[in-house]
Backbone as a chain_set.jsonl record, in Angstrom:
{"seq": "MHRPPARRTSPAEDPADFCTLPPDGLQERLAWIRREILPHVVETLRLASGLAFELAAAPGLEGQLDRLIAKEAECCSGIVLERMESASPGRIRLEIRGVDPDAPLLRSLAGVTEPAVAPSGG", "coords": {"N": [[17.641, 4.151, 28.309], [14.66, 3.751, 26.601], [11.34, 2.97, 27.625], [9.226, 0.551, 26.017], [6.316, 1.603, 24.12], [3.349, 1.295, 25.997], [0.584, -0.835, 25.618], [-2.484, 0.532, 24.869], [-5.65, 0.327, 26.304], [-7.969, 1.698, 26.536], [-9.44, 4.884, 25.635], [-8.919, 6.809, 27.552], [-6.641, 7.108, 29.924], [-4.23, 6.987, 32.56], [-1.543, 9.107, 31.906], [1.009, 8.328, 32.737], [1.055, 5.644, 32.454], [1.563, 4.987, 29.791], [3.609, 6.557, 28.89], [6.669, 7.017, 27.206], [9.04, 7.924, 28.277], [11.984, 7.431, 30.239], [11.957, 6.656, 33.794], [13.452, 8.642, 35.236], [13.552, 10.674, 33.305], [10.867, 11.267, 33.037], [10.383, 12.358, 35.573], [12.052, 14.594, 35.439], [10.745, 16.022, 33.369], [8.241, 16.5, 34.554], [9.057, 18.136, 36.65], [9.994, 20.349, 35.25], [7.586, 21.193, 33.994], [6.141, 21.882, 36.337], [7.706, 23.991, 37.223], [7.886, 25.836, 35.038], [5.386, 26.081, 33.718], [3.077, 25.552, 35.324], [2.982, 27.598, 37.365], [1.59, 29.67, 36.119], [-1.019, 28.895, 35.911], [-4.399, 29.616, 36.361], [-6.829, 28.515, 36.531], [-8.269, 25.282, 36.541], [-9.918, 23.007, 34.502], [-12.177, 20.342, 34.108], [-12.417, 18.128, 31.459], [-14.303, 16.072, 29.142], [-12.584, 14.112, 28.32], [-10.104, 14.654, 29.54], [-8.101, 17.423, 30.693], [-8.354, 20.981, 31.029], [-6.268, 23.729, 31.182], [-6.352, 26.983, 32.278], [-4.396, 29.655, 31.759], [-2.613, 32.469, 32.987], [-1.702, 34.975, 30.749], [1.637, 35.563, 29.819], [4.867, 36.98, 29.123], [6.673, 35.056, 26.805], [5.331, 32.72, 27.515], [3.624, 31.407, 25.637], [5.519, 30.298, 23.893], [6.746, 28.477, 25.63], [4.648, 26.759, 26.124], [4.282, 25.751, 23.548], [6.693, 24.422, 23.291], [6.371, 22.454, 25.28], [4.19, 21.057, 24.167], [5.382, 19.999, 21.82], [7.4, 18.376, 22.951], [5.842, 16.511, 24.43], [4.549, 15.235, 22.369], [6.511, 13.607, 21.413], [6.806, 11.553, 23.287], [4.404, 10.661, 24.296], [2.242, 9.253, 22.738], [-1.061, 9.458, 21.505], [-2.058, 11.172, 23.348], [-3.419, 14.382, 23.221], [-2.298, 17.576, 23.125], [-3.115, 20.914, 23.155], [-2.69, 24.27, 22.457], [-4.593, 27.147, 22.78], [-6.649, 30.064, 22.163], [-8.126, 31.608, 24.93], [-11.432, 31.975, 26.201], [-11.527, 33.899, 28.056], [-10.271, 37.124, 28.554], [-6.767, 37.94, 28.521], [-5.784, 35.458, 29.088], [-4.46, 32.186, 28.356], [-5.28, 29.073, 26.922], [-4.663, 25.714, 27.656], [-5.282, 22.621, 26.478], [-5.519, 19.226, 27.432], [-6.095, 16.267, 26.064], [-7.499, 12.946, 25.707], [-6.912, 11.459, 27.875], [-7.536, 10.184, 31.173], [-9.319, 12.4, 33.122], [-9.153, 12.257, 35.848], [-6.859, 10.965, 36.377], [-4.103, 9.816, 38.313], [-1.544, 10.994, 37.765], [-2.154, 13.366, 36.35], [-3.77, 14.646, 38.207], [-2.038, 15.014, 40.332], [-0.13, 16.645, 39.135], [-1.662, 18.874, 38.559], [-2.229, 19.667, 41.098], [-4.557, 18.859, 42.274], [-6.654, 17.599, 44.686], [-9.153, 16.765, 45.284], [-12.038, 15.356, 43.576], [-12.039, 16.234, 40.118], [-13.229, 19.421, 38.773], [-16.573, 20.265, 37.581], [-17.579, 18.957, 34.363], [-16.489, 20.579, 31.342], [-17.215, 21.113, 28.354], [-15.33, 19.706, 25.573]], "CA": [[16.833, 3.279, 27.488], [13.231, 4.072, 26.658], [10.377, 1.86, 27.75], [8.411, 0.483, 24.828], [4.988, 2.103, 24.393], [2.434, 0.348, 26.558], [-0.632, -0.996, 24.827], [-3.603, 1.238, 25.477], [-6.87, -0.468, 26.205], [-9.132, 2.617, 26.494], [-8.969, 6.161, 25.201], [-8.638, 7.709, 28.676], [-5.897, 6.452, 30.969], [-3.186, 7.813, 33.197], [-0.392, 9.237, 31.003], [2.182, 7.622, 33.274], [0.938, 4.228, 32.05], [2.029, 4.766, 28.455], [4.678, 7.485, 28.519], [7.888, 6.295, 26.841], [10.228, 8.477, 28.944], [12.44, 6.646, 31.365], [11.442, 7.27, 35.027], [14.105, 9.911, 35.549], [13.157, 11.636, 32.293], [9.512, 11.688, 33.38], [10.485, 13.22, 36.716], [12.581, 15.89, 34.927], [9.672, 16.71, 32.595], [7.245, 16.986, 35.517], [9.683, 19.238, 37.358], [9.997, 21.47, 34.263], [6.208, 21.674, 33.914], [5.807, 22.525, 37.587], [8.465, 25.224, 37.356], [7.705, 26.808, 33.926], [4.02, 26.19, 33.204], [2.016, 25.583, 36.407], [2.796, 28.878, 38.102], [0.684, 30.533, 35.343], [-2.38, 28.367, 35.889], [-5.362, 30.315, 37.204], [-8.038, 27.7, 36.671], [-8.212, 23.937, 35.966], [-11.26, 22.553, 34.189], [-12.284, 18.903, 33.72], [-13.061, 17.872, 30.155], [-14.822, 14.705, 29.05], [-11.438, 13.185, 28.163], [-8.839, 15.302, 29.892], [-8.144, 18.654, 31.492], [-7.949, 22.283, 30.424], [-5.649, 24.68, 32.107], [-6.446, 28.391, 31.909], [-3.155, 30.249, 32.248], [-2.463, 33.916, 32.816], [-0.774, 35.261, 29.722], [2.896, 36.124, 30.304], [5.875, 36.955, 28.056], [7.328, 33.77, 26.628], [4.518, 31.533, 27.907], [3.165, 30.667, 24.475], [6.667, 29.506, 23.414], [6.958, 27.387, 26.577], [3.565, 25.799, 25.858], [4.583, 25.069, 22.279], [7.811, 23.479, 23.625], [5.745, 21.33, 26.012], [3.401, 20.262, 23.215], [6.328, 19.256, 20.943], [8.063, 17.348, 23.761], [4.897, 15.445, 24.759], [4.269, 14.488, 21.152], [7.596, 12.63, 21.214], [6.847, 10.452, 24.268], [3.071, 10.261, 24.803], [1.318, 9.171, 21.616], [-2.434, 9.231, 21.969], [-2.478, 12.378, 24.108], [-3.482, 15.581, 22.403], [-2.126, 18.832, 23.856], [-3.378, 22.0, 22.213], [-2.69, 25.612, 22.953], [-5.597, 27.912, 22.067], [-7.081, 31.284, 22.813], [-9.094, 31.39, 25.992], [-12.586, 32.826, 26.12], [-11.256, 34.948, 29.026], [-9.155, 38.025, 28.186], [-5.539, 37.849, 29.316], [-5.507, 34.08, 29.394], [-4.186, 31.207, 27.317], [-5.857, 27.811, 27.343], [-3.976, 24.492, 27.219], [-6.151, 21.416, 26.632], [-4.892, 17.921, 27.375], [-7.19, 15.35, 25.787], [-7.132, 11.554, 25.463], [-6.463, 10.883, 29.15], [-8.522, 10.235, 32.254], [-9.153, 13.646, 33.851], [-8.899, 11.957, 37.235], [-5.646, 10.131, 36.44], [-3.206, 10.283, 39.38], [-0.466, 11.874, 37.298], [-2.736, 14.692, 36.041], [-4.286, 15.258, 39.448], [-0.87, 15.502, 41.137], [0.461, 17.74, 38.373], [-2.532, 20.049, 38.697], [-2.437, 19.963, 42.472], [-5.901, 18.522, 42.585], [-6.782, 16.545, 45.676], [-10.534, 16.365, 45.231], [-12.394, 15.099, 42.165], [-11.978, 17.424, 39.262], [-14.437, 20.271, 38.7], [-17.596, 19.822, 36.642], [-17.157, 18.919, 32.947], [-16.591, 21.811, 30.556], [-17.004, 20.809, 26.913], [-14.255, 18.778, 25.284]], "C": [[15.355, 3.622, 27.665], [12.387, 2.819, 26.824], [9.591, 1.762, 26.441], [7.004, 1.012, 25.14], [4.098, 1.013, 24.914], [1.181, 0.298, 25.666], [-1.778, -0.322, 25.556], [-4.854, 0.445, 25.265], [-8.123, 0.444, 26.187], [-8.593, 3.989, 26.143], [-8.589, 7.096, 26.346], [-7.988, 6.994, 29.828], [-4.938, 7.438, 31.585], [-2.005, 7.9, 32.236], [0.831, 8.495, 31.468], [2.191, 6.15, 32.829], [1.488, 3.972, 30.665], [3.113, 5.741, 27.998], [5.93, 6.677, 28.285], [9.171, 6.873, 27.466], [10.676, 7.522, 30.035], [12.007, 7.348, 32.648], [12.143, 8.582, 35.402], [13.788, 11.002, 34.555], [11.771, 12.143, 32.581], [9.582, 12.63, 34.547], [11.056, 14.597, 36.321], [11.533, 16.693, 34.198], [8.673, 17.258, 33.558], [7.807, 18.223, 36.296], [9.673, 20.491, 36.479], [8.598, 22.061, 34.166], [5.789, 22.426, 35.185], [6.494, 23.911, 37.73], [8.093, 26.26, 36.262], [6.264, 27.048, 33.507], [3.025, 26.426, 34.368], [1.916, 26.87, 37.171], [1.836, 29.863, 37.416], [-0.755, 30.103, 35.399], [-3.263, 29.097, 36.898], [-6.641, 29.507, 37.395], [-7.816, 26.349, 35.925], [-9.626, 23.449, 35.745], [-11.184, 21.098, 33.739], [-13.009, 18.869, 32.408], [-13.555, 16.451, 30.154], [-13.668, 13.714, 28.958], [-10.123, 13.889, 28.448], [-9.054, 16.518, 30.779], [-7.836, 19.861, 30.636], [-7.379, 23.156, 31.502], [-5.853, 26.09, 31.507], [-5.228, 29.049, 32.57], [-3.174, 31.77, 32.022], [-1.364, 34.16, 31.777], [0.487, 35.95, 30.338], [3.903, 36.06, 29.145], [6.582, 35.567, 28.034], [6.522, 32.532, 26.926], [4.061, 30.734, 26.696], [4.275, 29.807, 23.901], [6.926, 28.307, 24.312], [5.875, 26.331, 26.347], [3.807, 25.035, 24.568], [5.73, 24.072, 22.468], [7.266, 22.252, 24.312], [4.953, 20.418, 25.018], [4.296, 19.435, 22.31], [6.984, 18.101, 21.731], [7.099, 16.182, 24.072], [4.554, 14.639, 23.517], [5.296, 13.407, 20.874], [7.46, 11.405, 22.131], [5.435, 9.936, 24.653], [2.105, 10.212, 23.623], [-0.071, 8.873, 22.157], [-2.981, 10.393, 22.808], [-2.435, 13.565, 23.142], [-3.35, 16.776, 23.308], [-2.33, 19.931, 22.801], [-3.454, 23.314, 22.95], [-3.711, 26.37, 22.093], [-5.949, 29.195, 22.821], [-8.159, 30.893, 23.85], [-10.266, 32.342, 25.695], [-12.411, 34.01, 27.098], [-10.078, 35.827, 28.587], [-7.973, 37.854, 29.1], [-5.164, 36.457, 29.712], [-5.166, 33.286, 28.141], [-4.723, 29.893, 27.814], [-4.98, 26.664, 26.786], [-4.918, 23.347, 27.547], [-5.272, 20.175, 26.539], [-5.995, 16.94, 27.238], [-6.633, 13.955, 25.511], [-6.601, 10.871, 26.71], [-7.631, 11.016, 30.131], [-8.33, 11.532, 33.055], [-8.86, 13.449, 35.329], [-7.64, 11.096, 37.425], [-4.703, 10.697, 37.513], [-2.145, 11.264, 38.909], [-1.015, 13.3, 37.009], [-3.178, 15.389, 37.322], [-3.104, 15.78, 40.264], [-0.217, 16.692, 40.45], [-0.336, 19.045, 38.559], [-2.738, 20.439, 40.138], [-3.822, 19.696, 42.954], [-5.94, 17.397, 43.636], [-8.186, 16.023, 45.781], [-10.883, 16.021, 43.78], [-12.415, 16.365, 41.376], [-13.275, 18.16, 39.137], [-15.371, 19.735, 37.593], [-17.078, 19.874, 35.2], [-17.396, 20.28, 32.253], [-16.259, 21.503, 29.12], [-16.091, 19.681, 26.727], [-14.757, 17.489, 24.888]], "O": [[14.88, 3.764, 28.792], [12.672, 1.766, 26.253], [9.316, 2.786, 25.815], [6.538, 0.896, 26.273], [4.072, -0.084, 24.357], [0.798, 1.292, 25.05], [-2.01, -0.585, 26.736], [-5.102, -0.058, 24.169], [-9.214, -0.018, 25.852], [-7.404, 4.246, 26.331], [-7.964, 8.123, 26.085], [-8.665, 6.346, 30.627], [-4.856, 8.592, 31.165], [-1.508, 6.866, 31.789], [1.631, 8.065, 30.637], [3.239, 5.503, 32.836], [1.857, 2.836, 30.367], [3.49, 5.738, 26.826], [6.241, 5.765, 29.051], [10.264, 6.366, 27.212], [9.851, 6.878, 30.682], [11.711, 8.542, 32.603], [11.488, 9.529, 35.838], [13.757, 12.172, 34.934], [11.501, 13.329, 32.395], [8.887, 13.646, 34.531], [10.599, 15.63, 36.81], [11.435, 17.907, 34.379], [8.268, 18.41, 33.406], [7.097, 19.198, 36.544], [9.363, 21.581, 36.96], [8.428, 23.278, 34.244], [5.158, 23.481, 35.109], [5.924, 24.852, 38.283], [8.001, 27.45, 36.561], [5.948, 28.119, 32.988], [2.251, 27.382, 34.362], [0.817, 27.218, 37.604], [1.329, 30.783, 38.058], [-1.64, 30.852, 34.983], [-2.953, 29.194, 38.086], [-7.433, 29.776, 38.298], [-7.251, 26.312, 34.832], [-10.446, 23.464, 36.662], [-10.235, 20.69, 33.071], [-14.063, 19.482, 32.24], [-13.256, 15.692, 31.076], [-13.768, 12.597, 29.465], [-9.152, 13.746, 27.705], [-10.041, 16.624, 31.506], [-7.134, 19.76, 29.63], [-7.941, 23.297, 32.589], [-5.541, 26.32, 30.338], [-5.064, 28.996, 33.789], [-3.676, 32.269, 31.014], [-0.255, 33.638, 31.891], [0.389, 36.786, 31.237], [3.802, 35.185, 28.285], [7.002, 35.021, 29.054], [6.956, 31.418, 26.633], [4.104, 29.504, 26.72], [4.012, 28.689, 23.46], [7.285, 27.235, 23.825], [6.164, 25.134, 26.374], [3.573, 23.829, 24.494], [5.727, 22.998, 21.866], [7.645, 21.13, 23.978], [5.055, 19.192, 25.054], [3.993, 18.269, 22.055], [7.102, 16.986, 21.223], [7.485, 15.016, 23.991], [4.29, 13.442, 23.629], [5.011, 12.42, 20.195], [7.95, 10.329, 21.788], [5.314, 8.879, 25.272], [1.223, 11.066, 23.527], [-0.236, 8.138, 23.131], [-4.191, 10.566, 22.954], [-1.504, 13.704, 22.35], [-4.194, 16.985, 24.179], [-1.779, 19.867, 21.702], [-4.181, 23.459, 23.933], [-3.712, 26.266, 20.867], [-5.579, 29.368, 23.982], [-8.962, 29.983, 23.645], [-10.105, 33.366, 25.032], [-13.099, 35.021, 26.958], [-9.003, 35.31, 28.283], [-8.13, 37.648, 30.304], [-4.313, 36.268, 30.582], [-5.53, 33.658, 27.025], [-4.64, 29.608, 29.008], [-4.615, 26.656, 25.611], [-5.299, 23.125, 28.697], [-4.395, 20.082, 25.68], [-6.779, 16.76, 28.17], [-5.472, 13.792, 25.138], [-5.93, 9.842, 26.632], [-8.551, 11.814, 29.957], [-7.255, 11.735, 33.619], [-8.374, 14.363, 35.995], [-7.399, 10.568, 38.51], [-4.527, 11.912, 37.61], [-1.877, 12.259, 39.583], [-0.4, 14.298, 37.385], [-2.974, 16.592, 37.484], [-3.172, 16.874, 40.824], [0.202, 17.642, 41.111], [0.221, 20.135, 38.694], [-3.371, 21.461, 40.399], [-4.237, 20.261, 43.966], [-5.306, 16.358, 43.455], [-8.4, 14.936, 46.318], [-10.129, 16.347, 42.863], [-12.759, 17.434, 41.881], [-14.335, 17.58, 39.373], [-14.994, 18.877, 36.795], [-16.251, 20.718, 34.857], [-18.351, 21.002, 32.541], [-15.103, 21.628, 28.717], [-16.024, 18.777, 27.56], [-13.975, 16.582, 24.606]]}, "num_chains": 1, "name": "protein.A"}
């Protein structure tokens, strides 16, 4: 059974607060992200309303990112995930906007234990 979407009171919150996945579904999704996406992250940047991950290009990674974007669109309305070209050669950029860049879920997912790095656009 899915949780009903939580009412959002500000444009930047912790995604865990309004995700409609059941708790076990959320844990499965996070495990998949940690296994398939995060090993490619070479840099994490703080945006005004989210995070940007710079990922080392790898065969199949763009497809995995597109899969992630489609899955997140199903359960986390209000969050914008976008795959784009990076300014750095050999990298792919994934931006996650519409969330607090210091949200506990994002920080734990990104392995960040200190405040996020200085803002970078967004």
